[in-house]
TIVO-2410 file (N, C-alpha, C; in nm, 3 decimals):
# residues 98
REC num residu      c1      c2      c3 atome chaine
REC   1      M  11.470   5.970   6.262     N      A
REC   1      M  11.391   6.020   6.365    CA      A
REC   1      M  11.363   6.162   6.340     C      A
REC   2      E  11.249   6.213   6.372     N      A
REC   2      E  11.223   6.360   6.365    CA      A
REC   2      E  11.144   6.392   6.480     C      A
REC   3      R  11.188   6.480   6.569     N      A
REC   3      R  11.134   6.528   6.685    CA      A
REC   3      R  11.076   6.671   6.663     C      A
REC   4      I  10.958   6.699   6.707     N      A
REC   4      I  10.892   6.825   6.682    CA      A
REC   4      I  10.841   6.869   6.828     C      A
REC   5      Y  10.876   6.987   6.866     N      A
REC   5      Y  10.813   7.050   6.988    CA      A
REC   5      Y  10.702   7.134   6.943     C      A
REC   6      T  10.589   7.122   7.002     N      A
REC   6      T  10.466   7.195   6.961    CA      A
REC   6      T  10.421   7.290   7.069     C      A
REC   7      N  10.354   7.404   7.033     N      A
REC   7      N  10.301   7.488   7.121    CA      A
REC   7      N  10.400   7.542   7.226     C      A
REC   8      N  10.517   7.592   7.176     N      A
REC   8      N  10.616   7.656   7.259    CA      A
REC   8      N  10.655   7.565   7.384     C      A
REC   9      G  10.675   7.434   7.370     N      A
REC   9      G  10.723   7.346   7.468    CA      A
REC   9      G  10.601   7.281   7.546     C      A
REC  10      Q  10.485   7.288   7.484     N      A
REC  10      Q  10.376   7.225   7.545    CA      A
REC  10      Q  10.345   7.085   7.495     C      A
REC  11      G  10.421   7.033   7.406     N      A
REC  11      G  10.409   6.897   7.369    CA      A
REC  11      G  10.535   6.857   7.283     C      A
REC  12      I  10.550   6.717   7.280     N      A
REC  12      I  10.650   6.675   7.191    CA      A
REC  12      I  10.602   6.558   7.106     C      A
REC  13      S  10.634   6.548   6.978     N      A
REC  13      S  10.605   6.438   6.895    CA      A
REC  13      S  10.730   6.394   6.820     C      A
REC  14      T  10.749   6.267   6.807     N      A
REC  14      T  10.859   6.212   6.732    CA      A
REC  14      T  10.807   6.108   6.636     C      A
REC  15      K  10.847   6.117   6.509     N      A
REC  15      K  10.824   6.014   6.407    CA      A
REC  15      K  10.947   5.929   6.411     C      A
REC  16      I  10.933   5.800   6.429     N      A
REC  16      I  11.047   5.706   6.447    CA      A
REC  16      I  11.021   5.571   6.387     C      A
REC  17      D  11.127   5.504   6.325     N      A
REC  17      D  11.122   5.373   6.276    CA      A
REC  17      D  11.169   5.276   6.383     C      A
REC  18      C  11.099   5.163   6.390     N      A
REC  18      C  11.136   5.052   6.475    CA      A
REC  18      C  11.238   4.971   6.396     C      A
REC  19      L  11.359   4.955   6.434     N      A
REC  19      L  11.460   4.876   6.358    CA      A
REC  19      L  11.434   4.725   6.360     C      A
REC  20      K  11.361   4.677   6.466     N      A
REC  20      K  11.324   4.536   6.480    CA      A
REC  20      K  11.222   4.490   6.393     C      A
REC  21      N  11.119   4.569   6.365     N      A
REC  21      N  11.003   4.514   6.273    CA      A
REC  21      N  10.976   4.605   6.152     C      A
REC  22      G  11.060   4.715   6.129     N      A
REC  22      G  11.049   4.803   6.017    CA      A
REC  22      G  10.924   4.893   6.005     C      A
REC  23      K  10.845   4.900   6.122     N      A
REC  23      K  10.724   4.976   6.124    CA      A
REC  23      K  10.762   5.118   6.165     C      A
REC  24      K  10.667   5.209   6.138     N      A
REC  24      K  10.685   5.346   6.184    CA      A
REC  24      K  10.588   5.373   6.292     C      A
REC  25      Y  10.634   5.464   6.391     N      A
REC  25      Y  10.554   5.500   6.504    CA      A
REC  25      Y  10.568   5.650   6.529     C      A
REC  26      I  10.461   5.698   6.595     N      A
REC  26      I  10.473   5.836   6.651    CA      A
REC  26      I  10.466   5.826   6.805     C      A
REC  27      I  10.562   5.893   6.871     N      A
REC  27      I  10.562   5.897   7.016    CA      A
REC  27      I  10.518   6.037   7.045     C      A
REC  28      S  10.406   6.051   7.125     N      A
REC  28      S  10.353   6.187   7.158    CA      A
REC  28      S  10.344   6.191   7.300     C      A
REC  29      T  10.398   6.318   7.345     N      A
REC  29      T  10.390   6.361   7.487    CA      A
REC  29      T  10.313   6.488   7.489     C      A
REC  30      A  10.209   6.483   7.575     N      A
REC  30      A  10.131   6.607   7.594    CA      A
REC  30      A  10.086   6.625   7.738     C      A
REC  31      Q  10.051   6.746   7.759     N      A
REC  31      Q   9.993   6.768   7.903    CA      A
REC  31      Q   9.843   6.749   7.905     C      A
REC  32      D   9.807   6.666   7.997     N      A
REC  32      D   9.661   6.635   8.028    CA      A
REC  32      D   9.613   6.761   8.085     C      A
REC  33      P   9.476   6.793   8.049     N      A
REC  33      P   9.416   6.913   8.101    CA      A
REC  33      P   9.414   6.912   8.253     C      A
REC  34      R   9.413   6.801   8.318     N      A
REC  34      R   9.412   6.787   8.466    CA      A
REC  34      R   9.555   6.809   8.523     C      A
REC  35      G   9.657   6.812   8.446     N      A
REC  35      G   9.792   6.846   8.506    CA      A
REC  35      G   9.902   6.757   8.450     C      A
REC  36      P   9.912   6.624   8.475     N      A
REC  36      P  10.028   6.559   8.446    CA      A
REC  36      P  10.061   6.538   8.293     C      A
REC  37      W  10.179   6.510   8.262     N      A
REC  37      W  10.215   6.475   8.120    CA      A
REC  37      W  10.195   6.332   8.083     C      A
REC  38      Q  10.135   6.309   7.981     N      A
REC  38      Q  10.104   6.161   7.933    CA      A
REC  38      Q  10.181   6.129   7.801     C      A
REC  39      L  10.239   6.017   7.786     N      A
REC  39      L  10.308   5.962   7.676    CA      A
REC  39      L  10.221   5.864   7.614     C      A
REC  40      A  10.222   5.860   7.477     N      A
REC  40      A  10.149   5.756   7.405    CA      A
REC  40      A  10.227   5.728   7.279     C      A
REC  41      I  10.225   5.598   7.223     N      A
REC  41      I  10.290   5.555   7.107    CA      A
REC  41      I  10.187   5.512   7.013     C      A
REC  42      F  10.184   5.561   6.894     N      A
REC  42      F  10.081   5.522   6.792    CA      A
REC  42      F  10.160   5.462   6.674     C      A
REC  43      Q  10.105   5.353   6.618     N      A
REC  43      Q  10.167   5.296   6.495    CA      A
REC  43      Q  10.115   5.382   6.373     C      A
REC  44      I  10.196   5.420   6.279     N      A
REC  44      I  10.162   5.479   6.162    CA      A
REC  44      I  10.110   5.381   6.067     C      A
REC  45      L   9.980   5.392   6.029     N      A
REC  45      L   9.919   5.301   5.938    CA      A
REC  45      L   9.945   5.339   5.791     C      A
REC  46      F   9.939   5.460   5.759     N      A
REC  46      F   9.970   5.508   5.622    CA      A
REC  46      F  10.060   5.630   5.625     C      A
REC  47      D  10.187   5.606   5.586     N      A
REC  47      D  10.294   5.713   5.597    CA      A
REC  47      D  10.282   5.808   5.468     C      A
REC  48      I  10.290   5.936   5.491     N      A
REC  48      I  10.287   6.032   5.396    CA      A
REC  48      I  10.418   6.110   5.413     C      A
REC  49      P  10.505   6.117   5.315     N      A
REC  49      P  10.637   6.182   5.345    CA      A
REC  49      P  10.606   6.335   5.386     C      A
REC  50      H  10.698   6.375   5.483     N      A
REC  50      H  10.700   6.518   5.536    CA      A
REC  50      H  10.589   6.548   5.636     C      A
REC  51      I  10.488   6.463   5.648     N      A
REC  51      I  10.379   6.478   5.750    CA      A
REC  51      I  10.367   6.347   5.815     C      A
REC  52      Y  10.279   6.339   5.918     N      A
REC  52      Y  10.268   6.223   6.004    CA      A
REC  52      Y  10.177   6.115   5.956     C      A
REC  53      G  10.092   6.141   5.858     N      A
REC  53      G  10.000   6.046   5.798    CA      A
REC  53      G   9.892   5.996   5.898     C      A
REC  54      K   9.835   5.881   5.856     N      A
REC  54      K   9.723   5.824   5.940    CA      A
REC  54      K   9.776   5.736   6.049     C      A
REC  55      V   9.741   5.748   6.170     N      A
REC  55      V   9.790   5.667   6.277    CA      A
REC  55      V   9.668   5.585   6.332     C      A
REC  56      D   9.710   5.483   6.401     N      A
REC  56      D   9.612   5.392   6.469    CA      A
REC  56      D   9.575   5.445   6.602     C      A
REC  57      Q   9.479   5.540   6.611     N      A
REC  57      Q   9.439   5.610   6.732    CA      A
REC  57      Q   9.369   5.512   6.831     C      A
REC  58      A   9.306   5.401   6.780     N      A
REC  58      A   9.234   5.318   6.859    CA      A
REC  58      A   9.309   5.240   6.955     C      A
REC  59      N   9.444   5.215   6.911     N      A
REC  59      N   9.527   5.115   6.985    CA      A
REC  59      N   9.665   5.179   7.028     C      A
REC  60      P   9.666   5.284   7.102     N      A
REC  60      P   9.807   5.338   7.146    CA      A
REC  60      P   9.862   5.262   7.249     C      A
REC  61      Y   9.994   5.264   7.264     N      A
REC  61      Y  10.070   5.213   7.378    CA      A
REC  61      Y  10.081   5.328   7.462     C      A
REC  62      V  10.028   5.324   7.583     N      A
REC  62      V  10.024   5.431   7.677    CA      A
REC  62      V  10.145   5.406   7.781     C      A
REC  63      G  10.227   5.508   7.786     N      A
REC  63      G  10.341   5.495   7.865    CA      A
REC  63      G  10.318   5.565   8.006     C      A
REC  64      P  10.429   5.590   8.079     N      A
REC  64      P  10.424   5.646   8.213    CA      A
REC  64      P  10.387   5.793   8.214     C      A
REC  65      I  10.343   5.842   8.322     N      A
REC  65      I  10.295   5.981   8.334    CA      A
REC  65      I  10.412   6.060   8.408     C      A
REC  66      S  10.435   6.186   8.370     N      A
REC  66      S  10.531   6.263   8.430    CA      A
REC  66      S  10.464   6.390   8.489     C      A
REC  67      E  10.518   6.453   8.593     N      A
REC  67      E  10.465   6.565   8.652    CA      A
REC  67      E  10.503   6.701   8.595     C      A
REC  68      T  10.624   6.706   8.541     N      A
REC  68      T  10.676   6.828   8.478    CA      A
REC  68      T  10.718   6.807   8.334     C      A
REC  69      F  10.728   6.923   8.261     N      A
REC  69      F  10.771   6.918   8.123    CA      A
REC  69      F  10.912   6.857   8.117     C      A
REC  70      K  10.999   6.899   8.204     N      A
REC  70      K  11.134   6.856   8.198    CA      A
REC  70      K  11.143   6.698   8.211     C      A
REC  71      E  11.072   6.649   8.315     N      A
REC  71      E  11.059   6.497   8.331    CA      A
REC  71      E  10.994   6.433   8.207     C      A
REC  72      A  10.896   6.491   8.159     N      A
REC  72      A  10.832   6.429   8.036    CA      A
REC  72      A  10.930   6.433   7.908     C      A
REC  73      E  11.007   6.539   7.901     N      A
REC  73      E  11.107   6.548   7.788    CA      A
REC  73      E  11.216   6.434   7.809     C      A
REC  74      I  11.262   6.414   7.923     N      A
REC  74      I  11.362   6.304   7.947    CA      A
REC  74      I  11.299   6.173   7.922     C      A
REC  75      L  11.185   6.151   7.967     N      A
REC  75      L  11.107   6.014   7.941    CA      A
REC  75      L  11.097   5.996   7.803     C      A
REC  76      H  11.047   6.104   7.740     N      A
REC  76      H  11.027   6.096   7.582    CA      A
REC  76      H  11.153   6.046   7.515     C      A
REC  77      Q  11.257   6.102   7.550     N      A
REC  77      Q  11.391   6.065   7.484    CA      A
REC  77      Q  11.428   5.927   7.510     C      A
REC  78      K  11.397   5.871   7.630     N      A
REC  78      K  11.421   5.735   7.668    CA      A
REC  78      K  11.335   5.646   7.598     C      A
REC  79      V  11.210   5.685   7.576     N      A
REC  79      V  11.116   5.601   7.501    CA      A
REC  79      V  11.148   5.595   7.349     C      A
REC  80      E  11.202   5.707   7.292     N      A
REC  80      E  11.247   5.700   7.151    CA      A
REC  80      E  11.351   5.589   7.136     C      A
REC  81      K  11.446   5.571   7.227     N      A
REC  81      K  11.545   5.466   7.209    CA      A
REC  81      K  11.476   5.335   7.221     C      A
REC  82      I  11.383   5.316   7.317     N      A
REC  82      I  11.313   5.177   7.322    CA      A
REC  82      I  11.247   5.155   7.194     C      A
REC  83      V  11.165   5.249   7.153     N      A
REC  83      V  11.089   5.209   7.031    CA      A
REC  83      V  11.170   5.187   6.916     C      A
REC  84      S  11.281   5.248   6.899     N      A
REC  84      S  11.368   5.233   6.783    CA      A
REC  84      S  11.455   5.091   6.788     C      A
REC  85      E  11.462   5.045   6.910     N      A
REC  85      E  11.551   4.927   6.924    CA      A
REC  85      E  11.488   4.798   6.980     C      A
REC  86      Q  11.359   4.812   7.019     N      A
REC  86      Q  11.286   4.688   7.066    CA      A
REC  86      Q  11.153   4.673   6.993     C      A
REC  87      L  11.104   4.546   7.007     N      A
REC  87      L  10.967   4.509   6.957    CA      A
REC  87      L  10.861   4.568   7.048     C      A
REC  88      P  10.742   4.598   6.984     N      A
REC  88      P  10.638   4.650   7.070    CA      A
REC  88      P  10.596   4.567   7.188     C      A
REC  89      E  10.613   4.443   7.179     N      A
REC  89      E  10.570   4.353   7.279    CA      A
REC  89      E  10.661   4.386   7.417     C      A
REC  90      T  10.771   4.441   7.396     N      A
REC  90      T  10.867   4.459   7.519    CA      A
REC  90      T  10.864   4.609   7.565     C      A
REC  91      W  10.806   4.696   7.487     N      A
REC  91      W  10.809   4.841   7.533    CA      A
REC  91      W  10.756   4.855   7.665     C      A
REC  92      L  10.631   4.816   7.698     N      A
REC  92      L  10.568   4.845   7.818    CA      A
REC  92      L  10.641   4.775   7.937     C      A
REC  93      I  10.686   4.661   7.912     N      A
REC  93      I  10.755   4.588   8.010    CA      A
REC  93      I  10.881   4.669   8.052     C      A
REC  94      T  10.959   4.724   7.945     N      A
REC  94      T  11.072   4.803   7.981    CA      A
REC  94      T  11.044   4.926   8.054     C      A
REC  95      M  10.931   4.999   8.003     N      A
REC  95      M  10.891   5.128   8.063    CA      A
REC  95      M  10.841   5.106   8.213     C      A
REC  96      H  10.778   4.995   8.236     N      A
REC  96      H  10.732   4.976   8.372    CA      A
REC  96      H  10.827   4.932   8.476     C      A
REC  97      S  10.950   4.901   8.419     N      A
REC  97      S  11.055   4.859   8.511    CA      A
REC  97      S  11.137   4.983   8.564     C      A
REC  98      W  11.102   5.100   8.512     N      A
REC  98      W  11.170   5.215   8.567    CA      A
REC  98      W  11.121   5.258   8.710     C      A
***
């Protein structure tokens, strides 16, 4: 797992492997221009070592919205655990149960 904070705390990205299916994903948390923080999960289609490579931007898994950076950071860390330990079919079910 590799977590990167961008723009001095204005966003978080994590490159992570799903242990259940062996695929790689990027979890991205960024602030929407309208205010809230949005989380999305993208599958990496073509992995390039040391950079994030090509992702499937057309089909992200969109997670819950947070109002503050601190809330978004906590949520991002919870989602890292979910993505690494569960299959994609269960991610949204788990996230929406919070």
